[in-house]
Backbone as numpy.savetxt, mean C-alpha at the origin, in Angstrom:
# Nx Ny Nz CAx CAy CAz Cx Cy Cz
-1.34 28.60 -8.13 -0.19 28.05 -8.81 0.22 26.71 -8.19
0.23 26.63 -6.88 0.59 25.39 -6.21 -0.38 24.27 -6.57
-1.66 24.58 -6.67 -2.67 23.58 -7.02 -2.40 22.99 -8.40
-2.01 23.81 -9.36 -1.72 23.31 -10.70 -0.50 22.40 -10.68
0.52 22.76 -9.91 1.71 21.92 -9.82 1.36 20.56 -9.24
0.53 20.53 -8.22 0.12 19.28 -7.60 -0.64 18.40 -8.58
-1.54 18.98 -9.33 -2.33 18.20 -10.29 -1.46 17.67 -11.42
-0.50 18.45 -11.88 0.30 18.01 -13.02 1.29 16.91 -12.64
1.67 16.82 -11.34 2.62 15.79 -10.94 1.95 14.57 -10.32
0.64 14.58 -10.16 -0.08 13.46 -9.57 -0.18 12.33 -10.58
0.58 11.27 -10.34 0.62 10.16 -11.29 0.01 8.87 -10.73
-0.47 8.93 -9.50 -1.05 7.74 -8.88 -2.51 7.61 -9.25
-2.93 6.36 -9.39 -4.33 6.12 -9.69 -5.15 6.29 -8.41
-6.44 6.47 -8.54 -7.29 6.61 -7.35 -7.22 5.35 -6.49
-7.38 5.52 -5.21 -7.37 4.38 -4.31 -8.61 3.52 -4.52
-8.46 2.21 -4.42 -9.64 1.34 -4.51 -10.64 1.67 -3.41
-11.90 1.57 -3.72 -12.95 1.89 -2.75 -13.02 0.88 -1.61
-12.44 -0.29 -1.80 -12.44 -1.32 -0.75 -11.58 -0.93 0.45
-10.68 0.01 0.28 -9.80 0.41 1.37 -10.59 1.26 2.36
-10.87 0.67 3.52 -11.74 1.35 4.47 -11.03 1.90 5.70
-9.80 1.49 5.95 -9.09 2.00 7.12 -7.86 2.80 6.70
-7.42 3.65 7.59 -6.22 4.46 7.32 -5.00 3.56 7.15
-4.92 2.49 7.94 -3.78 1.58 7.85 -3.75 0.86 6.51
-4.90 0.41 6.03 -4.92 -0.30 4.75 -4.55 0.65 3.61
-5.01 1.88 3.69 -4.66 2.88 2.67 -3.17 3.15 2.69
-2.60 3.29 3.89 -1.18 3.57 4.02 -0.33 2.43 3.47
-0.68 1.21 3.81 0.07 0.05 3.31 -0.07 -0.06 1.80
-1.27 0.10 1.28 -1.51 0.01 -0.17 -0.70 1.06 -0.92
-0.76 2.30 -0.46 -0.03 3.40 -1.14 1.47 3.16 -1.07
1.94 2.65 0.05 3.37 2.35 0.18 3.79 1.27 -0.79
2.99 0.22 -0.91 3.31 -0.85 -1.87 3.29 -0.31 -3.30
2.34 0.55 -3.59 2.25 1.14 -4.92 3.47 2.02 -5.21
3.87 2.81 -4.24 4.99 3.75 -4.42 6.34 3.04 -4.50
6.50 1.95 -3.75 7.79 1.26 -3.71 7.91 0.15 -4.75
6.79 -0.25 -5.32 6.82 -1.35 -6.28 6.82 -2.71 -5.61
6.66 -2.73 -4.30 6.62 -3.97 -3.54 7.52 -3.88 -2.32
7.18 -4.64 -1.29 7.96 -4.61 -0.06 7.67 -5.86 0.76
8.61 -6.19 1.63 8.43 -7.29 2.57 7.72 -6.76 3.81
7.30 -7.67 4.68 6.67 -7.24 5.92 7.66 -6.45 6.77
8.90 -6.84 6.76 9.93 -6.11 7.51 10.13 -4.71 6.97
10.16 -4.60 5.64 10.29 -3.28 5.01 9.13 -2.38 5.40
7.92 -2.92 5.30 6.73 -2.13 5.63 6.73 -1.72 7.09
7.14 -2.62 7.96 7.19 -2.32 9.39 8.14 -1.15 9.67
9.29 -1.17 9.03 10.27 -0.09 9.22 9.82 1.21 8.57
9.36 1.13 7.33 8.94 2.33 6.61 7.77 3.03 7.28
6.82 2.25 7.78 5.59 2.82 8.32 5.57 2.90 9.84
6.65 2.40 10.47 6.74 2.39 11.93 5.51 1.72 12.55
5.19 0.53 12.00 4.05 -0.25 12.48 4.55 -1.62 12.92
3.87 -2.23 13.87 4.23 -3.57 14.31 3.96 -4.58 13.20
4.80 -5.61 13.13 4.64 -6.63 12.09 3.29 -7.33 12.17
2.80 -7.54 13.37 1.49 -8.19 13.53 0.39 -7.36 12.87
0.47 -6.05 13.02 -0.50 -5.16 12.37 -0.34 -5.21 10.86
0.91 -5.17 10.41 1.19 -5.25 8.97 0.62 -6.54 8.39
0.86 -7.65 9.07 0.37 -8.95 8.58 -1.15 -8.97 8.49
-1.81 -8.39 9.46 -3.27 -8.33 9.45 -3.77 -7.51 8.26
-3.15 -6.37 8.03 -3.55 -5.51 6.90 -3.27 -6.22 5.58
-2.10 -6.85 5.47 -1.75 -7.56 4.24 -2.73 -8.70 3.96
-3.12 -9.41 5.00 -4.09 -10.49 4.84 -5.41 -9.96 4.31
-5.86 -8.86 4.86 -7.12 -8.25 4.42 -7.03 -7.78 2.96
-5.93 -7.10 2.63 -5.76 -6.61 1.26 -5.65 -7.76 0.27
-4.98 -8.82 0.68 -4.83 -9.99 -0.18 -6.17 -10.70 -0.41
-6.96 -10.84 0.65 -8.26 -11.51 0.50 -9.22 -10.70 -0.37
-8.99 -9.39 -0.46 -9.81 -8.55 -1.33 -9.27 -8.51 -2.76
-8.14 -9.18 -2.99 -7.56 -9.22 -4.32 -6.83 -7.94 -4.71
-6.48 -7.11 -3.74 -5.83 -5.84 -4.04 -4.32 -5.94 -4.11
-3.77 -6.95 -3.42 -2.32 -7.17 -3.46 -2.07 -8.65 -3.65
-0.84 -8.98 -4.00 -0.46 -10.38 -4.12 0.94 -10.57 -3.57
1.21 -11.78 -3.13 2.52 -12.11 -2.58 3.38 -12.70 -3.69
4.58 -12.17 -3.81 5.55 -12.68 -4.79 6.81 -13.03 -4.03
6.95 -14.30 -3.70 8.08 -14.72 -2.88 7.89 -14.19 -1.46
8.85 -13.39 -1.01 8.75 -12.84 0.35 8.19 -11.42 0.35
7.92 -10.88 -0.82 7.43 -9.50 -0.92 5.95 -9.45 -1.32
5.35 -8.32 -1.08 3.97 -8.07 -1.48 3.95 -6.94 -2.49
3.10 -7.05 -3.50 2.96 -6.04 -4.54 1.49 -5.77 -4.80
1.21 -4.61 -5.37 -0.15 -4.28 -5.76 -0.56 -5.18 -6.92
-1.74 -5.77 -6.83 -2.23 -6.66 -7.89 -2.57 -5.85 -9.14
-2.37 -6.48 -10.27 -2.68 -5.82 -11.55 -4.12 -5.91 -11.88
């Protein structure tokens, strides 16, 4: 019964195959779930250092998976 409930409420798309690290997956899923966030928001939400966040964001951006909109980052369409 629990398995059926999980499947029926799963509304997220599969993760891109380019995501190779746990940190990149975590940042990507957080951006997807929140609709976008600043580096400060991500640092607080994920309890990660800003330098680490910036490195992950740079990698995701260079792969075309996210884009910067002003001071926030969002999942690319």
